[in-house]
N, CA, C and O atoms as CSV, one atom per row, in Angstrom:
chain,resi,resn,atom,element,x,y,z
A,1,MET,N,N,-21.792,-17.033,-12.332
A,1,MET,CA,C,-21.911,-16.853,-10.909
A,1,MET,C,C,-20.557,-17.051,-10.232
A,1,MET,O,O,-20.241,-16.337,-9.281
A,2,VAL,N,N,-19.764,-17.991,-10.693
A,2,VAL,CA,C,-18.452,-18.238,-10.106
A,2,VAL,C,C,-17.527,-17.042,-10.356
A,2,VAL,O,O,-16.761,-16.650,-9.475
A,3,VAL,N,N,-17.600,-16.470,-11.553
A,3,VAL,CA,C,-16.751,-15.322,-11.874
A,3,VAL,C,C,-17.103,-14.142,-10.964
A,3,VAL,O,O,-16.218,-13.457,-10.452
A,4,LYS,N,N,-18.404,-13.915,-10.770
A,4,LYS,CA,C,-18.842,-12.810,-9.910
A,4,LYS,C,C,-18.311,-13.005,-8.485
A,4,LYS,O,O,-17.836,-12.046,-7.876
A,5,GLU,N,N,-18.381,-14.204,-7.951
A,5,GLU,CA,C,-17.899,-14.490,-6.611
A,5,GLU,C,C,-16.379,-14.353,-6.549
A,5,GLU,O,O,-15.840,-13.885,-5.546
A,6,THR,N,N,-15.697,-14.753,-7.595
A,6,THR,CA,C,-14.243,-14.617,-7.638
A,6,THR,C,C,-13.837,-13.144,-7.593
A,6,THR,O,O,-12.921,-12.774,-6.859
A,7,PHE,N,N,-14.519,-12.304,-8.376
A,7,PHE,CA,C,-14.208,-10.877,-8.363
A,7,PHE,C,C,-14.584,-10.239,-7.023
A,7,PHE,O,O,-13.946,-9.273,-6.605
A,8,ARG,N,N,-15.591,-10.755,-6.354
A,8,ARG,CA,C,-15.972,-10.212,-5.056
A,8,ARG,C,C,-14.878,-10.501,-4.028
A,8,ARG,O,O,-14.523,-9.623,-3.241
A,9,LEU,N,N,-14.344,-11.721,-4.029
A,9,LEU,CA,C,-13.325,-12.095,-3.061
A,9,LEU,C,C,-11.920,-11.638,-3.460
A,9,LEU,O,O,-11.078,-11.397,-2.596
A,10,HIS,N,N,-11.668,-11.518,-4.764
A,10,HIS,CA,C,-10.342,-11.139,-5.264
A,10,HIS,C,C,-10.488,-10.049,-6.327
A,10,HIS,O,O,-10.301,-10.318,-7.513
A,11,PRO,N,N,-10.820,-8.814,-5.912
A,11,PRO,CA,C,-11.001,-7.748,-6.901
A,11,PRO,C,C,-9.692,-7.438,-7.627
A,11,PRO,O,O,-8.623,-7.509,-7.021
A,12,PRO,N,N,-9.761,-7.095,-8.915
A,12,PRO,CA,C,-8.540,-6.796,-9.666
A,12,PRO,C,C,-7.801,-5.573,-9.107
A,12,PRO,O,O,-6.579,-5.482,-9.218
A,13,VAL,N,N,-8.531,-4.650,-8.517
A,13,VAL,CA,C,-7.942,-3.462,-7.884
A,13,VAL,C,C,-8.508,-3.382,-6.474
A,13,VAL,O,O,-9.697,-3.105,-6.318
A,14,PRO,N,N,-7.694,-3.615,-5.430
A,14,PRO,CA,C,-8.228,-3.654,-4.065
A,14,PRO,C,C,-8.731,-2.310,-3.539
A,14,PRO,O,O,-9.644,-2.271,-2.715
A,15,ILE,N,N,-8.142,-1.209,-4.008
A,15,ILE,CA,C,-8.606,0.116,-3.596
A,15,ILE,C,C,-8.856,0.927,-4.860
A,15,ILE,O,O,-7.976,1.045,-5.713
A,16,LEU,N,N,-10.059,1.486,-4.980
A,16,LEU,CA,C,-10.389,2.294,-6.149
A,16,LEU,C,C,-9.574,3.576,-6.155
A,16,LEU,O,O,-9.144,4.038,-5.098
A,17,PRO,N,N,-9.355,4.159,-7.337
A,17,PRO,CA,C,-8.665,5.455,-7.372
A,17,PRO,C,C,-9.418,6.458,-6.499
A,17,PRO,O,O,-10.638,6.374,-6.359
A,18,SER,N,N,-8.689,7.399,-5.918
A,18,SER,CA,C,-9.324,8.324,-4.978
A,18,SER,C,C,-10.402,9.162,-5.674
A,18,SER,O,O,-10.276,9.549,-6.836
A,19,LEU,N,N,-11.444,9.418,-4.926
A,19,LEU,CA,C,-12.552,10.243,-5.393
A,19,LEU,C,C,-12.550,11.525,-4.577
A,19,LEU,O,O,-11.979,11.568,-3.487
A,20,GLU,N,N,-13.179,12.559,-5.090
A,20,GLU,CA,C,-13.262,13.817,-4.366
A,20,GLU,C,C,-14.725,14.155,-4.131
A,20,GLU,O,O,-15.533,14.161,-5.059
A,21,ALA,N,N,-15.054,14.436,-2.872
A,21,ALA,CA,C,-16.434,14.789,-2.532
A,21,ALA,C,C,-16.782,16.124,-3.195
A,21,ALA,O,O,-15.996,17.071,-3.156
A,22,MET,N,N,-17.956,16.184,-3.796
A,22,MET,CA,C,-18.388,17.406,-4.464
A,22,MET,C,C,-19.222,18.297,-3.545
A,22,MET,O,O,-19.305,19.508,-3.751
A,23,ARG,N,N,-19.838,17.689,-2.528
A,23,ARG,CA,C,-20.667,18.455,-1.597
A,23,ARG,C,C,-20.535,17.844,-0.215
A,23,ARG,O,O,-19.989,16.751,-0.067
A,24,GLU,N,N,-21.020,18.526,0.776
A,24,GLU,CA,C,-20.954,18.019,2.144
A,24,GLU,C,C,-21.994,16.918,2.341
A,24,GLU,O,O,-23.126,17.031,1.871
A,25,PHE,N,N,-21.597,15.846,3.043
A,25,PHE,CA,C,-22.537,14.780,3.391
A,25,PHE,C,C,-22.041,14.103,4.661
A,25,PHE,O,O,-20.956,14.407,5.157
A,26,LYS,N,N,-22.838,13.194,5.174
A,26,LYS,CA,C,-22.530,12.543,6.437
A,26,LYS,C,C,-22.439,11.036,6.221
A,26,LYS,O,O,-23.270,10.453,5.525
A,27,VAL,N,N,-21.417,10.399,6.828
A,27,VAL,CA,C,-21.265,8.953,6.826
A,27,VAL,C,C,-21.239,8.538,8.289
A,27,VAL,O,O,-20.263,8.788,8.996
A,28,GLY,N,N,-22.312,7.906,8.737
A,28,GLY,CA,C,-22.417,7.580,10.150
A,28,GLY,C,C,-22.399,8.851,10.969
A,28,GLY,O,O,-23.274,9.701,10.807
A,29,GLN,N,N,-21.421,8.997,11.847
A,29,GLN,CA,C,-21.323,10.197,12.664
A,29,GLN,C,C,-20.302,11.198,12.121
A,29,GLN,O,O,-20.037,12.214,12.764
A,30,PHE,N,N,-19.726,10.928,10.947
A,30,PHE,CA,C,-18.683,11.775,10.384
A,30,PHE,C,C,-19.231,12.708,9.310
A,30,PHE,O,O,-19.985,12.280,8.436
A,31,ASP,N,N,-18.854,13.978,9.376
A,31,ASP,CA,C,-19.196,14.955,8.346
A,31,ASP,C,C,-18.077,14.976,7.316
A,31,ASP,O,O,-16.915,15.184,7.665
A,32,ILE,N,N,-18.420,14.762,6.048
A,32,ILE,CA,C,-17.455,14.789,4.952
A,32,ILE,C,C,-17.632,16.122,4.234
A,32,ILE,O,O,-18.715,16.432,3.739
A,33,LEU,N,N,-16.572,16.897,4.183
A,33,LEU,CA,C,-16.626,18.230,3.582
A,33,LEU,C,C,-16.305,18.171,2.091
A,33,LEU,O,O,-15.669,17.222,1.633
A,34,PRO,N,N,-16.740,19.179,1.331
A,34,PRO,CA,C,-16.395,19.232,-0.097
A,34,PRO,C,C,-14.876,19.248,-0.288
A,34,PRO,O,O,-14.144,19.763,0.557
A,35,LYS,N,N,-14.418,18.689,-1.383
A,35,LYS,CA,C,-13.004,18.591,-1.756
A,35,LYS,C,C,-12.223,17.574,-0.925
A,35,LYS,O,O,-11.001,17.501,-1.050
A,36,THR,N,N,-12.902,16.778,-0.072
A,36,THR,CA,C,-12.235,15.735,0.699
A,36,THR,C,C,-11.937,14.554,-0.214
A,36,THR,O,O,-12.805,14.141,-0.982
A,37,ARG,N,N,-10.727,14.001,-0.147
A,37,ARG,CA,C,-10.364,12.814,-0.918
A,37,ARG,C,C,-10.922,11.585,-0.217
A,37,ARG,O,O,-10.798,11.448,1.000
A,38,ILE,N,N,-11.538,10.691,-0.987
A,38,ILE,CA,C,-12.172,9.495,-0.439
A,38,ILE,C,C,-11.547,8.266,-1.096
A,38,ILE,O,O,-11.431,8.200,-2.320
A,39,LEU,N,N,-11.147,7.297,-0.280
A,39,LEU,CA,C,-10.627,6.022,-0.777
A,39,LEU,C,C,-11.647,4.932,-0.456
A,39,LEU,O,O,-12.151,4.866,0.666
A,40,VAL,N,N,-11.952,4.080,-1.428
A,40,VAL,CA,C,-12.908,2.993,-1.242
A,40,VAL,C,C,-12.137,1.682,-1.250
A,40,VAL,O,O,-11.498,1.339,-2.245
A,41,ASN,N,N,-12.195,0.950,-0.146
A,41,ASN,CA,C,-11.495,-0.323,-0.012
A,41,ASN,C,C,-12.425,-1.446,-0.493
A,41,ASN,O,O,-13.217,-1.980,0.283
A,42,VAL,N,N,-12.320,-1.792,-1.772
A,42,VAL,CA,C,-13.176,-2.801,-2.384
A,42,VAL,C,C,-12.903,-4.182,-1.784
A,42,VAL,O,O,-13.816,-4.998,-1.660
A,43,TRP,N,N,-11.671,-4.438,-1.418
A,43,TRP,CA,C,-11.303,-5.729,-0.821
A,43,TRP,C,C,-12.090,-5.962,0.465
A,43,TRP,O,O,-12.621,-7.053,0.673
A,44,ALA,N,N,-12.172,-4.959,1.325
A,44,ALA,CA,C,-12.899,-5.092,2.596
A,44,ALA,C,C,-14.407,-5.203,2.368
A,44,ALA,O,O,-15.085,-5.958,3.066
A,45,ILE,N,N,-14.927,-4.467,1.413
A,45,ILE,CA,C,-16.365,-4.543,1.123
A,45,ILE,C,C,-16.740,-5.938,0.654
A,45,ILE,O,O,-17.784,-6.462,1.042
A,46,GLY,N,N,-15.896,-6.549,-0.183
A,46,GLY,CA,C,-16.162,-7.899,-0.681
A,46,GLY,C,C,-16.114,-8.957,0.382
A,46,GLY,O,O,-16.677,-10.036,0.196
A,47,ARG,N,N,-15.465,-8.691,1.485
A,47,ARG,CA,C,-15.359,-9.679,2.569
A,47,ARG,C,C,-16.316,-9.405,3.726
A,47,ARG,O,O,-16.278,-10.108,4.735
A,48,ASP,N,N,-17.154,-8.414,3.596
A,48,ASP,CA,C,-18.112,-8.084,4.646
A,48,ASP,C,C,-19.185,-9.162,4.722
A,48,ASP,O,O,-19.927,-9.343,3.758
A,49,PRO,N,N,-19.293,-9.889,5.845
A,49,PRO,CA,C,-20.276,-10.973,5.934
A,49,PRO,C,C,-21.718,-10.452,5.937
A,49,PRO,O,O,-22.649,-11.222,5.700
A,50,ASN,N,N,-21.909,-9.178,6.196
A,50,ASN,CA,C,-23.265,-8.597,6.208
A,50,ASN,C,C,-23.669,-8.074,4.839
A,50,ASN,O,O,-24.821,-7.682,4.648
A,51,GLY,N,N,-22.745,-8.060,3.879
A,51,GLY,CA,C,-23.012,-7.461,2.579
A,51,GLY,C,C,-23.522,-8.381,1.618
A,51,GLY,O,O,-23.789,-7.998,0.478
């Protein structure tokens, strides 16, 4: 459990390698088009108090 919490607060890679959207989808009010590069900030997700 301690290791899991440590990785949540201090991920080994703070931003995942970029991903490419394969199809159109919506995130909140934003339309994401195919071939759009997406960056996932794991550091911010781990610090989200609602998560």
